[in-house]
N, C-alpha and C positions, 0 to 999 in steps of 0.2 A: 272760587274768587279771584281775580288778578290781583296782585299787588303792587301798590303805588311805587314807582321808584322812586327813589331817596337819592339828592344830590349826594356825589360821593366828595369825601373829605379832600380839600384842594392840598394837590400834590407839592404846591411850593412851600406849604409850612411843614411839610416833613422834611424837605430839601433845605431849608433855614435851619431847623432844629438840628439835623445831621450834619450841615456844615459848620456850626456852632459848636457842637460835640467836637468834631474831628480837631477844629482850631484849638480848642481847650488842652484836649490831650496832648497835642504836639507842645504846646508852650509848658505844660507840666513836664512833659517827658525832658525839654530842653533844660528846665529849671532845676530837675533835682537829678540830671544825669550826667555827672562831670566826664565820663569819658567821651560820651557824645559830642560835650561842647569842646571838648580838647580836639576831635575829629573836624568839626565843622570848622574850629580857626584852623587848624593845619591844612584843610582845603582850601581856604580863602588865601591863606601865605603863600601855598604853591601855586595859586592862580596868579598871585600877584606878582610872584618873581618869572612867571611864564611870561608876564604879561612887560615886564622890565628886561628880557632878555635882547639882545641885539636882533634886527631884522635880518634874518637870515634869509635863503631859500625853505631851509625847513620849517622855518619859525611862521612863513608865509604859507605854507602847505597846510601846517596844524592849524594856522588860524583860519582857512578854511574849510577844514573840516568841523571846527567848532562853529562857524557861520553857518555850516550845513545842518550840525546837530540843531544848533537853538532854532532855526527856521523849521526844522521838521516838528520841533517841540512848540512853537507858537502856532503852527498850522493845526497840529493836535487841539491845542488849548482853545483857538476859534470854533475849531469844528465841534467840540465838546459845548463850548458856549451857546452855538447856533442850535445843535441837537437840546440843550435844555431850554432854551427859548421856546422853538417850536414845541417845547412836550409840555411847556406851562401856557402856551395859547390852546394847544388841542384841548388840554384839561380843561380851561376855563370853555372852549365851546361845547364839550361834552357836559359839565355842570350846567350851562345854559341849556343845552338840549333837554337834559334831565327835569329840569325844572319846569320847562314847558310842557313837557310830557305829563308831569305832575298835576298841573293844573289844567291839561286839555279838554277834560270832561266839565268841570266846574265853571270853565270859562264861558260854556255855552248856555248857561242858566241864567237868566234874567226876570224880576218882577218890576212893576209900574201901576199906580194907580189906573182904573181904567173911568167909571163913572165916579161923578162926586159923591161924597159922602153924605146919604139921605136918613132922613127918621122914618122908621117903619111906623104902621099903624099900631103896633103893640109897645110902642116908645124906645125901641130898640133901634141905636145908630150902627148901620151897615155902610160898608165901602165894597165896591166891587175893584178887586185886582184882576190883572193879567199877568200871568205866567208862561215865559217861554222857556221851553227846550228844544235847543237846534242840533242836539246832539243825534246818536242812532239808538241810544241807551236811556235807559230811566234814571231819574235820583229816587231816594229812597227817605221815609221820613222827613218829608219837606214841610217845616215849619215856617208861616209865614205871620211876619208882625208889621202891623202899621206905627210908624214912631214919627217924632216931632224931628225936625231937623234944624230948626235955630229955636230961641229963647231959653228957659231956664225948666223946660217940660223934658221927658225922657226921651235921651236919643237912640238908645239899644233896646232889644229886647230882652237883656237882663235886667236893665233897670226898669221896665215894665213889669218883667215875672217878680221882682222882688215885691214881697209882702202881698202878694196874689193869692196866696195860699194854694197854689199850683194850676189856678186858671185864669191867665192873664188874658188880654186881647188878643187871640191869634188864632190860626187854623194851623191843622196838621193834616197833609196826604201822605197817605201810606206810599204810594208809588207814583210818582209823576212821569208818565209816557213821554216820548217824543211829539211835539206840537207846541201849540199856541193855545192857553187853556184859561177860563175866566171862574175864579172863586171870591165867594163872599168872607170877606173878614169883619168882626167886629169894630166900628169906627172910633174915633178918637172925637170927644167934644172939645169946645173951646179950639179949634183948630182956623189959625188964622191962614188966610189964602197963600200958598205956595209955600208952607213951611211943615209939610209932613212929606214921608216917603215910605218904600217898603225896605224893612230888611227880611233875607231869605238864608235861612240854614238848610243843611241837607248832607246827605251821605252818598258819595258817588260810588261809581263803577268799581272803583279800587278800594272800596271801604273807607277813604278819607273822609272825614267830616269838616264842613265847611261853614262859615258865617259870609254873606255878601252884605255888608252894611249900607244902610239908606246914601251913605256917601260914596258909593262904590268900592270901598276897600274890602279886601278878600281876606279872611283871616281863616286860618286853620285851627281846627279843635282838636282836643285829645278823646273827647268823649262825643256819644252819639248827640243829635240836636236835640232830643227830647228830655233825657238826663240832663244836658248841660244847662236847659232853660228851668228844670226841675218840675216838668208837668206832670200832672197827676196822671196816674194809669187807673182804670183803661182809659184808653183813648178814645173821643168821639172823632172819627177819622172824617173829613171833610172830602166830596165828593165832584171835583170840577168839572164844568162843562165847556167843551171844546169851542173856540172863539170862532167865530165867523170869519172868513178870509174877506 
């Protein structure tokens, strides 16, 4: 199974840490090394004496050489700065593309209510849910939860699963193939109009586990959906039917 690419550690952080370390080392060396301080002071004094000399042709020739050297040094500094800036931008672009690839499969999974919640003859509330997989590969251990999206009622599958003894109002699909599918889930009673939605969890082609909340938020999980919601095993898998276009 292919592994999901993970965003790389930003190089700008490593660069900042390295720069800080180098500066601290230089400050420490200057602070504790008397010969080095003496040499630096001597260098500055010689430079001042040279500047204070009469402006002879030799002085102007040396000044031109110094100006050329400083110009070369400045050009090198500017080139290094441009290279570092472009490197940071390239790193940011790579991180963005890696994150997009990381979410590329689960971004093609969606679910919503189909037919209104209805009461069966056996007294059980049931709801019809449309589940769409527009990718070319299946999703695994897909858990579909009807949840509330307003009021004081449970807004997440975790809240519904809490205290349910492993049998919350949800359905589990072993493998959701590409296409649009219809599945029935237990309905929620006392639901005001427009106050409910669908939460869907899955494992994608990379083996990464996700929850898409009823509000659209996408959350990555460390464990598979069945264990995350603490559903009791053995599971009774639902068998969705293909929706008619």
